[in-house]
Backbone bond lengths (Angstrom), bond angles and torsions (degrees), N, CA, C in turn:
res aa  C-N    CA-C-N  psi(-1)  N-CA   C-N-CA  omega(-1)  CA-C   N-CA-C  phi
1 M - - - 1.452 - - 1.545 110.19 -
2 K 1.303 116.02 135.51 1.441 119.09 -179.36 1.520 111.18 -66.85
3 K 1.318 115.84 139.37 1.457 120.62 179.69 1.576 109.22 -95.53
4 F 1.308 115.73 146.52 1.462 117.41 172.89 1.472 110.29 -78.59
5 I 1.306 117.18 122.00 1.453 122.51 -177.00 1.525 109.95 -110.16
6 F 1.311 117.86 118.54 1.454 122.26 -175.41 1.548 109.53 -96.14
7 I 1.266 115.60 153.43 1.492 119.97 -176.46 1.500 112.55 -60.85
8 M 1.332 118.11 -23.60 1.452 119.95 179.29 1.517 110.67 -60.81
9 L 1.297 117.88 -27.89 1.456 121.43 179.76 1.517 111.61 -59.37
10 S 1.318 115.34 -37.93 1.439 118.38 179.92 1.527 112.01 -69.54
11 L 1.308 115.85 -22.91 1.454 119.36 -179.96 1.539 112.05 -83.48
12 L 1.290 117.15 -13.23 1.509 119.80 177.40 1.487 111.81 -61.65
13 F 1.335 114.75 -34.21 1.469 120.16 178.76 1.502 113.50 -70.26
14 F 1.294 117.26 -47.52 1.438 128.99 -162.98 1.532 113.31 -25.16
15 I 1.322 114.80 98.72 1.482 120.30 -163.54 1.500 111.93 -64.18
16 D 1.301 120.04 -35.07 1.445 118.67 -173.34 1.514 112.44 -84.92
17 N 1.344 115.96 12.05 1.509 121.01 173.39 1.526 113.30 66.96
18 S 1.300 117.94 17.58 1.488 117.97 172.59 1.508 106.57 -108.84
19 F 1.330 116.26 166.22 1.454 122.23 -177.12 1.524 109.50 -125.19
20 S 1.319 116.21 53.04 1.440 117.81 -174.04 1.536 113.08 -92.72
21 Q 1.300 117.59 -19.63 1.460 120.76 -178.29 1.523 110.52 -76.38
22 Q 1.330 117.74 123.78 1.462 120.45 176.34 1.517 113.23 -99.02
23 K 1.296 117.27 -16.07 1.473 121.94 -179.33 1.502 108.99 -131.40
24 F 1.325 117.13 153.61 1.454 121.84 175.65 1.558 106.93 -65.74
25 Q 1.326 116.81 132.95 1.458 121.62 179.48 1.512 110.06 -118.60
26 W 1.324 116.64 133.46 1.417 124.92 -172.91 1.544 107.81 -100.24
27 A 1.305 115.79 126.89 1.484 122.30 -177.84 1.535 109.73 -116.50
28 R 1.316 115.29 121.22 1.459 120.93 173.54 1.510 106.63 -111.83
29 V 1.342 115.82 113.07 1.417 122.84 -169.32 1.565 111.72 -73.97
30 R 1.312 115.52 138.04 1.468 120.25 172.49 1.514 108.52 -92.66
31 F 1.321 114.94 129.72 1.479 119.82 175.70 1.545 107.22 -155.13
32 L 1.324 114.22 163.73 1.457 119.95 -177.91 1.502 112.43 -95.53
33 G 1.324 115.27 142.86 1.460 122.92 169.98 1.512 109.42 -99.51
34 T 1.296 117.52 -178.49 1.426 121.90 -179.31 1.556 112.59 -94.94
35 G 1.326 115.89 2.66 1.444 119.54 178.68 1.534 109.47 -155.09
36 I 1.319 116.59 -161.39 1.459 120.00 178.47 1.489 108.00 -70.72
37 G 1.334 116.37 130.13 1.427 123.16 -177.33 1.522 113.22 -95.99
38 V 1.319 114.85 -165.19 1.461 121.26 -178.10 1.535 110.07 -56.00
39 G 1.316 114.33 134.01 1.486 117.71 175.78 1.514 112.26 71.54
40 G 1.320 119.75 19.65 1.459 120.44 177.60 1.533 113.76 77.98
41 Q 1.342 116.85 14.45 1.427 118.49 -176.96 1.520 109.95 -105.77
42 K 1.314 117.94 139.54 1.438 119.62 175.89 1.569 110.32 -69.50
43 D 1.307 116.29 -34.37 1.436 119.21 173.93 1.534 106.98 -70.80
44 S 1.330 117.68 117.29 1.400 123.06 -167.39 1.526 116.96 -80.99
45 S 1.326 115.54 12.48 1.480 115.97 -174.46 1.549 112.06 -128.56
46 V 1.297 118.80 11.60 1.459 119.61 -165.54 1.551 114.31 -99.49
47 S 1.318 118.66 -6.27 1.448 119.22 -170.94 1.531 112.09 -93.11
48 L 1.332 115.70 149.48 1.452 123.01 170.35 1.502 114.45 57.81
49 L 1.309 115.90 45.25 1.456 117.23 178.30 1.529 113.10 -67.10
50 N 1.286 116.05 -19.51 1.491 118.94 174.33 1.510 110.83 -56.98
51 A 1.343 117.15 -36.07 1.417 119.29 178.83 1.531 112.55 -61.93
52 D 1.330 115.31 -39.39 1.498 119.10 174.31 1.496 112.01 -59.27
53 L 1.331 116.82 -41.77 1.443 120.41 -178.96 1.516 110.61 -67.13
54 H 1.321 116.65 -40.14 1.485 118.79 174.00 1.533 112.30 -55.96
55 F 1.372 111.37 -45.35 1.470 117.31 179.50 1.551 111.74 -59.83
56 L 1.283 116.22 -42.12 1.491 121.23 179.85 1.512 108.12 -61.46
57 D 1.303 118.81 -41.69 1.489 122.27 177.47 1.508 109.18 -58.35
58 E 1.326 117.56 -47.41 1.477 119.86 179.47 1.498 112.36 -66.82
59 L 1.312 119.18 -33.99 1.470 121.82 179.00 1.554 109.03 -63.83
60 E 1.296 116.12 -44.85 1.483 119.47 179.93 1.529 110.75 -68.57
61 K 1.326 116.43 -37.84 1.469 120.96 -176.04 1.525 109.99 -68.88
62 N 1.332 118.35 -34.21 1.465 120.14 -172.77 1.549 114.43 -103.60
63 T 1.274 117.74 4.77 1.438 121.63 175.38 1.551 112.28 -139.02
64 T 1.279 118.78 179.31 1.445 121.28 174.48 1.546 111.64 -97.52
65 I 1.320 115.66 10.54 1.459 117.47 177.38 1.546 111.87 -72.92
66 K 1.314 114.26 135.34 1.464 118.49 174.60 1.535 107.29 -84.38
67 V 1.284 117.45 128.72 1.465 122.75 -170.43 1.480 110.29 -120.64
68 E 1.357 115.47 132.17 1.429 119.52 171.90 1.514 107.87 -83.42
69 K 1.313 119.71 125.59 1.462 122.00 -176.19 1.517 111.29 -86.63
70 K 1.314 112.52 71.02 1.452 119.77 -178.58 1.523 107.22 -153.29
71 V 1.362 114.72 141.75 1.448 121.25 175.38 1.513 109.05 -99.41
72 Y 1.319 116.49 110.24 1.458 120.52 172.68 1.514 111.54 -81.55
73 E 1.293 119.01 146.40 1.455 122.61 -173.91 1.574 110.86 -129.96
74 P 1.316 115.15 68.42 1.496 117.84 178.07 1.471 113.26 -73.71
75 T 1.288 118.21 164.93 1.445 124.07 173.49 1.528 110.42 -109.05
76 L 1.300 115.21 151.63 1.481 119.75 179.22 1.510 114.44 -70.53
77 E 1.312 117.74 -8.78 1.438 121.11 -175.68 1.498 112.34 -78.80
78 K 1.331 118.64 -11.56 1.457 123.44 -178.36 1.551 109.52 -121.74
79 L 1.340 114.46 104.01 1.481 120.21 -175.91 1.550 108.68 -62.87
80 D 1.343 117.49 -39.62 1.445 117.55 -176.52 1.523 112.65 -68.35
81 E 1.309 116.28 -20.43 1.466 121.44 175.01 1.528 111.13 -73.18
82 I 1.306 115.59 -53.85 1.489 120.55 -172.00 1.546 110.29 -73.12
83 T 1.320 120.34 -25.39 1.426 120.19 -179.64 1.545 114.53 -77.06
84 K 1.330 115.66 3.16 1.452 120.08 172.60 1.520 111.36 -83.57
85 F 1.304 117.99 -9.86 1.447 122.38 -171.35 1.534 110.55 -118.63
86 P 1.309 118.83 137.04 1.434 120.61 -179.88 1.522 113.67 -78.04
87 I 1.375 115.51 -20.31 1.495 122.21 -179.89 1.527 107.07 -134.52
88 L 1.330 115.32 137.68 1.401 121.64 170.72 1.566 107.66 -114.73
89 F 1.331 117.04 120.21 1.460 122.99 -179.84 1.542 108.86 -96.20
90 M 1.345 115.16 131.20 1.431 120.83 177.51 1.514 110.02 -127.55
91 H 1.327 117.82 134.42 1.441 120.77 -171.76 1.552 108.04 -148.07
92 A 1.286 119.46 127.07 1.440 122.13 -179.05 1.496 112.92 -163.68
93 E 1.345 115.55 168.11 1.444 121.28 176.01 1.560 113.07 -104.53
94 T 1.309 114.32 -25.98 1.477 119.94 -170.64 1.518 112.40 -104.19
95 P 1.317 117.81 163.99 1.487 119.38 175.32 1.519 112.73 -59.58
96 V 1.285 114.22 149.58 1.495 119.67 -178.90 1.500 112.74 -79.48
97 K 1.329 116.01 157.64 1.471 122.78 176.49 1.501 108.26 -143.30
98 F 1.366 117.37 85.34 1.467 120.20 -173.76 1.542 109.80 -95.22
99 L 1.326 115.78 140.72 1.434 122.55 170.26 1.532 110.43 -73.76
100 D 1.341 114.19 161.92 1.467 119.15 179.16 1.499 111.40 -55.27
101 I 1.346 117.94 -43.10 1.443 120.04 -174.65 1.515 109.57 -68.96
102 E 1.316 118.94 -31.69 1.456 122.63 176.50 1.520 108.91 -67.15
103 I 1.277 118.93 -42.55 1.464 122.18 175.65 1.529 113.55 -59.76
104 K 1.321 114.40 -44.65 1.482 121.18 178.54 1.539 109.23 -61.93
105 N 1.296 117.08 -45.46 1.465 121.01 -176.02 1.500 112.85 -71.14
106 M 1.322 118.51 -35.29 1.466 121.36 174.41 1.507 109.79 -61.85
107 R 1.287 119.61 -42.45 1.469 120.31 179.84 1.518 111.08 -64.65
108 E 1.367 114.48 -46.66 1.461 116.89 -178.29 1.527 111.88 -65.29
109 Y 1.353 116.86 -39.46 1.437 119.58 176.65 1.515 112.76 -57.57
110 C 1.315 117.28 -44.02 1.468 120.82 179.20 1.505 113.79 -67.00
111 L 1.329 115.72 -40.64 1.472 122.18 179.80 1.516 112.79 -66.12
112 R 1.349 114.77 -25.72 1.472 118.53 177.16 1.527 113.30 -84.09
113 G 1.333 114.37 -1.77 1.490 116.67 177.73 1.527 113.93 116.47
114 G 1.319 118.53 0.57 1.444 122.58 -177.52 1.522 111.83 -74.58
115 F 1.313 114.22 164.92 1.454 123.16 -176.98 1.529 108.88 -132.06
116 I 1.335 117.16 126.78 1.448 121.41 177.22 1.544 109.34 -110.37
117 F 1.298 115.72 130.00 1.477 125.44 179.35 1.546 107.83 -112.98
118 A 1.335 117.16 107.10 1.453 120.61 -179.30 1.520 111.65 -111.03
119 D 1.316 115.52 122.75 1.467 121.86 -171.05 1.509 109.11 -124.77
120 D 1.320 118.96 122.07 1.453 122.17 -176.17 1.548 110.22 -84.57
121 C 1.344 115.91 120.95 1.460 120.02 166.71 1.517 107.85 -85.99
122 V 1.326 115.81 93.07 1.460 122.15 -167.38 1.485 111.41 -64.49
123 L 1.317 118.38 120.09 1.458 124.91 -179.06 1.511 108.81 -71.66
124 E 1.322 117.86 125.99 1.474 123.36 -175.12 1.496 109.80 -54.70
125 K 1.335 113.48 129.19 1.465 126.86 177.14 1.526 116.13 67.55
126 K 1.381 115.41 0.76 1.498 117.38 179.46 1.493 111.19 -113.83
127 G 1.338 118.21 -5.44 1.470 120.21 171.29 1.502 111.83 85.49
128 D 1.352 113.37 -167.41 1.417 125.19 -173.02 1.502 113.66 -87.36
129 L 1.335 116.79 61.06 1.477 124.42 -175.38 1.531 112.66 -59.15
130 F 1.341 114.41 -49.71 1.472 117.43 -177.28 1.538 110.91 -69.64
131 F 1.326 121.29 -41.28 1.417 123.85 179.07 1.562 111.60 -57.22
132 K 1.316 114.83 -51.87 1.514 119.82 -178.89 1.528 111.21 -60.82
133 S 1.341 115.43 -47.48 1.405 120.82 -176.47 1.531 113.98 -65.86
134 F 1.376 114.85 -40.66 1.447 120.99 178.51 1.508 108.78 -65.09
135 K 1.299 118.74 -48.54 1.419 122.86 -176.44 1.559 109.64 -60.34
136 E 1.320 116.86 -46.20 1.499 118.47 179.93 1.519 110.55 -64.86
137 T 1.337 116.73 -39.11 1.467 120.31 -178.52 1.531 110.84 -63.99
138 V 1.283 115.19 -43.10 1.514 120.43 -179.86 1.548 109.48 -61.23
139 E 1.340 115.16 -45.24 1.471 120.27 -173.82 1.543 111.74 -75.58
140 T 1.314 118.30 -21.27 1.474 118.98 -176.45 1.519 111.32 -106.66
141 R 1.359 118.61 -24.24 1.426 117.60 -176.63 1.518 113.97 -123.56
142 V 1.300 119.24 -37.48 1.483 120.92 -177.40 1.502 110.26 -80.38
143 F 1.335 117.33 -53.37 1.450 122.77 177.89 1.560 109.62 -130.83
144 P 1.353 115.70 73.87 1.460 118.63 -178.95 1.480 115.20 -63.70
145 D 1.334 116.97 -10.50 1.434 121.83 -179.98 1.519 112.31 -97.11
146 K 1.329 116.48 5.16 1.461 121.43 178.67 1.470 114.94 -132.33
147 K 1.318 117.01 163.04 1.454 122.25 178.52 1.537 110.07 -129.70
148 F 1.264 118.64 145.39 1.488 122.71 172.99 1.542 106.86 -66.07
149 K 1.317 114.93 144.84 1.425 123.21 174.70 1.558 108.98 -123.17
150 K 1.317 115.19 139.28 1.503 117.13 175.03 1.574 109.14 -64.11
151 I 1.308 116.24 129.93 1.433 119.82 -175.39 1.532 110.25 -77.81
152 D 1.256 115.91 125.45 1.495 121.26 179.40 1.535 110.22 -69.55
153 I 1.326 115.11 147.01 1.462 119.35 -176.24 1.516 111.18 -66.70
154 S 1.294 119.95 -14.09 1.465 122.67 176.65 1.488 111.91 -83.26
155 D 1.298 119.70 -7.63 1.470 122.93 -177.23 1.528 110.66 -60.55
156 P 1.350 118.34 143.51 1.443 120.72 178.32 1.484 116.85 -54.40
157 I 1.337 118.28 -26.83 1.479 120.55 -176.95 1.535 110.97 -61.63
158 F 1.317 114.92 -21.93 1.487 116.50 179.71 1.510 112.25 -96.25
159 H 1.332 118.31 2.20 1.481 121.99 -174.58 1.525 113.74 -138.92
160 C 1.278 118.55 -0.63 1.525 120.26 -169.94 1.502 111.00 -71.27
161 H 1.310 120.24 -21.62 1.514 119.96 178.22 1.556 107.51 -137.32
162 F 1.282 116.01 -66.04 1.474 119.37 168.98 1.544 110.80 -93.90
163 D 1.262 115.57 143.01 1.495 121.75 179.51 1.528 107.61 -86.75
164 L 1.338 116.50 112.88 1.438 122.50 177.27 1.535 108.68 -113.94
165 P 1.274 119.92 80.79 1.453 121.75 -171.46 1.536 115.80 -64.71
166 Q 1.365 116.13 -17.82 1.436 118.91 177.61 1.545 111.75 -96.06
167 G 1.350 117.76 5.27 1.406 120.00 -179.70 1.493 114.58 80.79
168 L 1.302 119.31 -141.87 1.462 123.20 -174.08 1.494 111.69 -66.58
169 P 1.341 119.61 125.41 1.453 122.56 176.93 1.492 110.98 -68.46
170 Y 1.323 117.66 150.67 1.463 123.13 176.15 1.529 110.19 -104.38
171 V 1.297 115.50 119.56 1.482 119.47 175.69 1.526 110.05 -100.46
172 Q 1.357 114.87 -57.47 1.450 118.52 173.02 1.569 105.83 -164.32
173 G 1.273 117.82 179.08 1.472 118.23 176.83 1.500 110.82 99.14
174 V 1.368 115.40 -145.70 1.425 122.75 -174.90 1.526 107.56 -108.35
175 P 1.342 119.71 124.15 1.448 122.30 -176.24 1.508 114.32 -81.00
176 N 1.351 116.40 66.86 1.470 122.91 178.87 1.521 113.18 -76.89
177 G 1.339 117.26 -13.17 1.445 120.25 -171.50 1.500 110.90 82.68
178 A 1.334 116.07 -176.33 1.453 123.35 179.66 1.469 110.02 -96.00
179 W 1.339 118.70 137.84 1.472 125.35 179.38 1.496 108.53 -123.54
180 G 1.316 114.77 140.58 1.438 120.69 -179.02 1.565 110.32 -128.17
181 L 1.299 114.45 144.34 1.473 120.88 169.93 1.548 103.74 -108.06
182 Y 1.282 115.14 121.12 1.463 123.21 -171.13 1.566 109.08 -102.31
183 D 1.323 113.46 148.19 1.458 118.98 170.12 1.536 110.15 -84.09
184 D 1.322 118.15 -177.90 1.411 121.24 -175.41 1.573 114.83 -71.96
185 K 1.310 114.94 -9.74 1.470 119.60 176.67 1.546 112.65 -103.94
186 G 1.333 115.29 7.13 1.448 118.15 177.72 1.493 116.21 88.48
187 R 1.296 119.03 10.10 1.480 124.37 177.79 1.502 108.91 -86.96
188 I 1.329 116.31 134.82 1.480 120.02 173.21 1.509 109.25 -71.18
189 M 1.263 116.05 121.80 1.532 121.78 176.26 1.505 109.52 -94.73
190 I 1.326 117.85 -39.16 1.467 121.91 -177.44 1.542 108.08 -131.76
191 F 1.326 114.32 127.33 1.470 121.98 176.81 1.513 107.27 -111.95
192 A 1.344 116.42 127.01 1.444 120.15 -179.57 1.533 111.19 -129.70
193 C 1.319 117.86 141.72 1.441 121.99 178.31 1.535 110.90 -152.10
194 S 1.328 115.20 165.95 1.478 119.56 -178.79 1.503 112.24 -131.45
195 T 1.329 116.09 30.82 1.487 119.14 -179.44 1.511 111.25 -108.73
196 D 1.367 116.84 14.56 1.457 121.91 170.42 1.526 115.20 54.34
197 L 1.340 114.09 55.94 1.447 119.34 175.95 1.496 112.84 -58.27
198 H 1.342 114.75 -37.56 1.465 120.48 -177.67 1.516 113.19 -56.64
199 C 1.350 118.17 -44.24 1.458 118.38 179.96 1.500 112.67 -66.45
200 G 1.350 116.15 -21.00 1.485 119.25 173.22 1.492 112.95 -70.41
201 W 1.370 118.79 -15.78 1.455 121.34 178.42 1.506 113.52 -88.30
202 Y 1.346 115.75 -3.21 1.463 120.60 -173.66 1.531 110.01 -88.76
203 K 1.342 116.27 110.91 1.487 121.16 -175.92 1.516 113.00 -93.66
204 D 1.275 119.46 -12.48 1.471 120.29 -170.19 1.529 114.81 -75.27
205 E 1.334 112.81 -14.21 1.456 119.18 174.70 1.520 108.35 -129.04
206 N 1.322 118.09 147.33 1.466 119.79 -178.90 1.512 110.06 -88.43
207 W 1.327 114.62 68.42 1.489 123.36 -176.03 1.529 111.60 -77.02
208 F 1.348 114.93 -41.04 1.451 119.11 -171.09 1.532 112.43 -131.07
209 E 1.276 116.97 155.71 1.458 121.68 177.01 1.492 109.99 -65.08
210 D 1.328 118.92 158.84 1.408 124.72 -176.58 1.546 113.97 -58.21
211 R 1.350 116.43 -37.26 1.407 119.27 178.36 1.546 114.83 -60.57
212 K 1.294 114.20 -40.92 1.478 119.87 179.24 1.490 110.90 -67.73
213 R 1.313 117.85 -42.65 1.459 120.93 177.33 1.520 111.34 -61.49
214 K 1.358 116.61 -43.77 1.447 120.81 -179.57 1.495 110.88 -60.42
215 E 1.340 114.77 -47.46 1.473 117.05 -178.60 1.530 113.67 -67.66
216 A 1.306 115.35 -31.52 1.499 117.33 176.57 1.515 111.86 -67.37
217 Y 1.340 115.73 -38.01 1.488 118.90 173.48 1.533 111.65 -64.20
218 Q 1.348 115.32 -45.25 1.445 118.92 -177.56 1.561 110.96 -61.82
219 M 1.334 118.36 -42.44 1.447 121.14 -179.18 1.567 108.06 -64.49
220 G 1.337 117.09 -42.80 1.460 117.89 -179.92 1.500 111.48 -62.95
221 I 1.353 116.31 -42.47 1.487 118.71 176.73 1.498 112.29 -60.56
222 N 1.315 116.59 -44.29 1.489 119.89 175.90 1.529 112.64 -56.97
223 I 1.305 116.75 -40.36 1.419 120.45 177.95 1.519 112.72 -61.79
224 V 1.302 115.47 -43.92 1.449 120.50 175.05 1.522 114.61 -59.93
225 I 1.330 112.69 -47.88 1.509 118.89 179.31 1.513 109.41 -60.41
226 Y 1.343 116.67 -46.51 1.448 121.26 -179.44 1.555 108.57 -57.97
227 A 1.268 117.10 -48.17 1.529 121.71 -175.25 1.535 109.56 -62.56
228 L 1.345 115.24 -37.37 1.465 116.68 -175.75 1.545 112.40 -81.64
229 T 1.312 117.16 -16.76 1.417 118.71 -176.80 1.523 114.32 -110.81
230 H 1.327 117.09 -0.47 1.461 120.48 178.80 1.527 109.70 -122.63
């Protein structure tokens, strides 16, 4: 059964201890890959922002969260920028290339209660380059004391708003399943997948069947609800 989610839940996170945000704000992080990224851009986060806006429409339609219909694009180089947002969304085709300051800030952001959602836009015939690179980078540089774990289908992230009994939906890409990096209290700090949920949010082209689009929205909404309530 769907839970009623109030906007105050998003304020529980608010890292800088102020309560100035009145609406949920979506942040899609800008970062560099090691090659040409999504949409022919070296900056791996700039393509298909319409899909993010479609997702925000679905988030507001299916919950009681008040949503600002805007895609913010902070960089990891400024900690005071990223700590304004409860969730940082990362999406790319190519391997990651993070600066030392970005690594430091990602760790601090997560330890303060933030949530990172990394979704691989799998490059045709080249595989899950972003997913593999991101996972390895997190385990060796961001949290060298921790390892990603495959998220069990019983985990609340698959049931906290929509019930997804099969776990992570498959849109396209490589079916690695969902992987989580957990803090010491069992909270998922970083969620990573390679089934291209983001492309399932894109309505302007008839890329996928309705079922896949619906499940991609539902998984994204569950991720937001989980991040705001854990």
